[in-house]
C-alpha positions as CSV (number, residue, x, y, z in Angstrom):
1,M,10.3,6.6,6.6
2,S,6.8,5.4,5.1
3,A,6.0,4.5,1.7
4,A,3.1,3.6,-0.9
5,Y,3.0,0.6,-3.0
6,F,1.0,0.1,-6.1
7,A,0.3,-2.9,-8.3
8,S,-2.4,-4.6,-10.5
9,D,-3.3,-6.9,-12.7
10,F,-2.3,-10.4,-10.8
11,H,-5.0,-12.2,-12.3
12,L,-5.2,-15.0,-9.8
13,G,-6.6,-18.3,-10.9
14,A,-5.1,-18.0,-14.0
15,P,-4.1,-19.7,-16.5
16,N,-4.1,-22.7,-14.2
17,L,-3.7,-23.6,-10.8
18,L,-0.2,-24.3,-10.8
19,Q,0.9,-21.2,-12.6
20,S,-1.3,-19.4,-10.5
21,K,0.0,-20.6,-7.1
22,A,3.5,-20.0,-8.5
23,R,2.6,-16.3,-8.8
24,E,0.6,-16.2,-5.8
25,Q,3.9,-17.2,-3.8
26,A,5.8,-14.2,-5.5
27,I,3.2,-11.9,-4.7
28,V,3.1,-12.9,-0.7
29,S,6.9,-12.4,-1.2
30,W,6.7,-9.0,-2.8
31,L,4.0,-8.1,0.3
32,E,6.7,-9.2,2.8
33,Y,9.5,-6.9,0.9
34,A,6.8,-3.8,1.2
35,A,5.8,-4.5,4.7
36,Q,9.1,-3.5,5.5
37,D,8.3,0.3,5.2
38,A,4.9,0.5,4.0
39,S,2.2,2.8,4.9
40,D,-0.6,2.0,2.5
41,I,-0.5,-0.9,-0.3
42,Y,-2.9,-0.1,-3.4
43,L,-4.1,-3.2,-5.3
44,V,-5.1,-1.5,-8.0
45,G,-7.8,-4.1,-10.1
46,D,-7.7,-7.4,-10.9
47,V,-6.1,-9.0,-8.4
48,F,-8.0,-11.9,-9.5
49,D,-9.3,-13.3,-12.9
50,F,-12.7,-13.9,-11.5
51,W,-14.0,-13.2,-8.1
52,F,-17.4,-13.2,-6.7
53,E,-18.4,-12.5,-3.5
54,Y,-21.1,-14.7,-1.9
55,K,-23.2,-14.4,1.3
56,R,-21.9,-17.3,3.3
57,V,-19.0,-18.9,1.6
58,I,-15.7,-18.0,0.4
59,P,-14.3,-19.0,-3.5
60,K,-11.8,-21.5,-3.1
61,G,-8.0,-20.9,-3.4
62,Y,-6.0,-17.8,-2.4
63,S,-5.1,-18.7,1.2
64,R,-1.7,-17.5,0.9
65,L,-2.4,-14.3,-0.2
66,F,-5.6,-13.6,2.0
67,G,-3.1,-14.9,5.3
68,T,-0.5,-12.4,4.7
69,I,-2.7,-9.6,3.9
70,A,-4.5,-10.4,7.2
71,R,-1.1,-10.4,9.1
72,L,0.1,-7.2,7.5
73,S,-3.5,-5.2,8.0
74,D,-3.3,-6.2,11.7
75,Q,0.1,-4.8,12.0
76,G,-0.9,-1.4,10.9
77,I,-0.7,-1.3,6.9
78,Q,-3.8,0.0,5.3
79,F,-5.0,-2.1,1.9
80,H,-6.8,-0.6,-0.6
81,F,-8.7,-2.7,-3.3
82,F,-9.8,-1.3,-6.6
83,Y,-12.6,-3.0,-8.6
84,G,-11.1,-4.5,-11.8
85,N,-13.1,-5.6,-14.8
86,H,-12.4,-9.0,-13.7
87,D,-13.2,-8.9,-9.9
88,M,-16.0,-5.9,-9.8
89,W,-18.2,-8.4,-7.7
90,V,-16.9,-7.3,-4.3
91,K,-18.9,-5.8,-1.3
92,S,-18.3,-6.0,2.2
93,Y,-16.0,-9.3,2.9
94,F,-12.4,-7.4,2.4
95,K,-13.8,-4.4,4.5
96,E,-14.8,-6.6,7.2
97,E,-12.1,-9.0,7.2
98,F,-8.9,-7.0,6.4
99,N,-9.9,-3.5,7.0
100,M,-9.4,-3.0,3.2
101,K,-10.6,0.3,1.7
102,I,-12.7,-0.6,-1.0
103,H,-12.6,1.9,-4.3
104,A,-15.4,1.1,-7.4
105,E,-13.9,4.6,-9.1
106,P,-10.8,6.1,-9.6
107,I,-9.5,8.3,-6.5
108,T,-7.3,11.3,-5.8
109,L,-4.6,11.0,-3.2
110,N,-2.2,13.4,-2.0
111,L,0.9,11.7,-1.2
112,F,4.2,13.7,-0.5
113,G,3.1,16.9,-1.7
114,K,1.9,15.3,-5.2
115,K,-1.8,15.1,-6.3
116,M,-2.3,11.8,-7.9
117,L,-5.3,9.9,-9.9
118,V,-5.3,6.2,-9.2
119,G,-7.9,3.7,-10.6
120,H,-8.2,0.4,-12.5
121,G,-8.8,2.1,-15.6
122,D,-11.4,0.0,-17.8
123,G,-14.2,1.7,-19.4
124,L,-12.1,5.1,-19.6
125,G,-11.1,6.9,-22.7
126,P,-12.1,6.6,-25.7
127,G,-12.6,3.0,-27.6
128,D,-14.1,0.0,-26.0
129,R,-17.6,1.2,-26.6
130,G,-19.0,-2.5,-26.2
131,Y,-17.5,-2.7,-22.5
132,K,-18.8,0.7,-21.8
133,L,-22.2,-0.1,-22.6
134,I,-22.6,-3.8,-20.5
135,K,-20.2,-2.3,-17.4
136,P,-23.4,-0.8,-15.7
137,I,-25.0,-3.9,-16.4
138,L,-22.5,-6.4,-14.8
139,R,-22.2,-3.8,-11.8
140,S,-25.8,-3.6,-11.2
141,P,-27.1,-5.4,-7.8
142,F,-29.6,-7.4,-10.0
143,C,-26.8,-8.8,-12.1
144,Q,-25.3,-9.9,-8.9
145,W,-27.9,-11.2,-7.5
146,A,-29.0,-13.4,-10.5
147,F,-25.5,-14.6,-10.7
148,A,-25.6,-15.6,-7.1
149,R,-28.7,-17.8,-8.1
150,L,-26.5,-20.0,-9.9
151,H,-24.5,-23.0,-8.1
152,P,-21.0,-22.4,-7.4
153,N,-19.9,-25.0,-9.3
154,F,-21.4,-23.9,-12.3
155,G,-21.3,-20.0,-11.8
156,I,-17.5,-19.6,-11.0
157,G,-16.4,-22.3,-14.2
158,L,-18.8,-20.0,-16.5
159,A,-17.3,-16.5,-15.6
160,S,-13.9,-18.0,-15.4
161,F,-14.2,-19.4,-19.2
162,F,-15.1,-15.8,-20.1
163,S,-12.7,-14.3,-18.3
164,S,-10.3,-16.4,-20.3
165,K,-11.7,-15.3,-23.6
166,S,-11.5,-11.8,-22.4
167,R,-7.7,-12.0,-21.9
168,K,-7.1,-13.7,-25.2
169,S,-8.9,-11.3,-27.1
170,Q,-6.7,-8.7,-26.4
171,D,-4.5,-8.7,-29.2
172,N,-0.8,-7.5,-29.2
173,E,-1.4,-6.3,-25.6
174,Y,2.3,-5.9,-24.9
175,I,3.0,-3.6,-28.5
176,F,3.0,0.0,-28.0
177,K,1.3,1.7,-30.9
178,G,1.9,5.3,-30.1
179,A,0.1,7.8,-27.7
180,E,-3.0,8.2,-29.7
181,N,-4.2,4.7,-29.4
182,E,-3.1,4.4,-25.5
183,W,-6.6,5.1,-24.2
184,L,-6.0,5.6,-20.4
185,Y,-3.4,8.3,-21.7
186,Q,-5.8,10.0,-23.9
187,Y,-8.3,10.0,-20.8
188,S,-5.5,11.4,-18.8
189,K,-4.9,14.3,-21.4
190,E,-8.3,15.3,-20.9
191,V,-8.6,15.5,-17.3
192,Q,-5.4,17.3,-16.8
193,L,-6.8,20.2,-19.2
194,K,-9.6,20.6,-16.2
195,N,-8.1,19.3,-13.2
196,P,-4.5,19.0,-13.3
197,Y,-2.3,16.4,-11.4
198,D,1.0,15.7,-10.8
199,Y,0.6,11.8,-11.3
200,Y,-2.0,9.1,-13.2
201,I,-1.4,5.6,-12.1
202,F,-3.6,3.1,-13.8
203,G,-3.8,-0.7,-14.4
204,H,-5.7,-2.7,-16.8
205,R,-3.6,-1.8,-20.4
206,H,-1.3,-4.8,-19.1
207,L,1.7,-3.3,-20.9
208,P,4.0,-0.9,-18.4
209,L,4.3,2.7,-19.2
210,S,5.7,5.6,-18.7
211,M,4.4,8.7,-20.7
212,P,4.9,12.5,-19.9
213,L,1.8,14.7,-20.3
214,D,1.5,18.6,-19.7
215,N,3.8,18.7,-16.5
216,A,2.4,15.5,-15.1
217,V,3.5,11.8,-15.9
218,Y,1.0,9.0,-16.9
219,Y,1.9,5.6,-15.6
220,N,0.4,2.3,-16.5
221,L,1.3,-0.6,-13.6
222,G,1.8,-3.5,-16.1
223,E,0.9,-6.8,-14.7
224,W,2.1,-10.1,-12.9
225,L,1.5,-12.6,-15.9
226,T,4.4,-11.3,-17.5
227,F,6.3,-8.6,-15.6
228,N,5.8,-8.5,-12.1
229,T,5.8,-4.7,-12.0
230,F,4.9,-2.4,-9.5
231,I,5.3,1.4,-8.5
232,K,6.8,2.2,-5.0
233,M,6.5,6.4,-3.5
234,E,8.5,7.2,-1.1
235,S,9.4,10.8,-2.0
236,G,7.7,13.2,-4.5
237,S,8.9,11.0,-7.4
238,P,7.3,7.4,-8.2
239,S,9.9,4.5,-8.8
240,F,9.0,2.0,-11.2
241,L,10.4,-1.2,-10.3
242,R,9.8,-5.2,-11.2
243,W,9.9,-7.6,-8.4
244,N,12.3,-10.7,-9.2
245,G,11.1,-13.1,-6.6
246,K,13.5,-12.2,-3.9
247,H,14.5,-8.4,-4.4
248,P,13.0,-5.5,-6.7
249,E,15.0,-4.5,-9.6
250,P,14.8,-1.3,-11.6
251,F,12.4,-1.2,-14.4
252,E,12.4,0.8,-17.2
253,P,8.6,0.8,-18.9
254,Q,7.7,1.6,-22.4
255,P,7.9,3.7,-24.5
256,H,12.0,3.9,-24.6
257,G,12.8,7.4,-25.8
258,A,10.5,9.9,-27.2
259,I,6.7,9.3,-28.0
């Protein structure tokens, strides 16, 4: 039986080379595990702490990840890459090299008889007005053209600096503060009123979450700097799991108990 896998927020490249390589090796071992029964693997944004697709060169690093994805893609597994707020500057390279499907916005999936909305989640829901204003500018062709004019040594260094500041500015990101303060949950509630789904799967928030809403369930995938969490779906009900480096373990996302 085939399965679909969902993971997000690897933030490869952060916070330093040593820790990033160790995380990359864990991700590669997870991909090898998933390949045993996966038909599709969904990488739901912020795979990299920063990524820019140059016309003729490839940014240094991530050779283990890319080699594994290339081999598994050649074996018939379909990979999906979602823009994150840290790696939105993706064009055609992943599609041409790895046959990835690239998603700039959330997508609707119908898997195992269930309707699902899947996306990274940046800029959705209430709050984060500053980012919502700047997001169209960052995604614009002109902004990408202008950044490409910078020498990579300077441009990547500058972008990595701001990526690091962005992560550090997310105070208390691992604390659940109630459903009313979970912006992606509130966004999902609004969508559910107009166009019902069975499941919502997002990244970006960094805190693994499972929250019921109006005949549906909202999930946040968490991240791989701390949790190493992912969702596996091989029937009508998703399984929330944690990769311990060798095999998956059951994982109980927050909130524990009633919301």
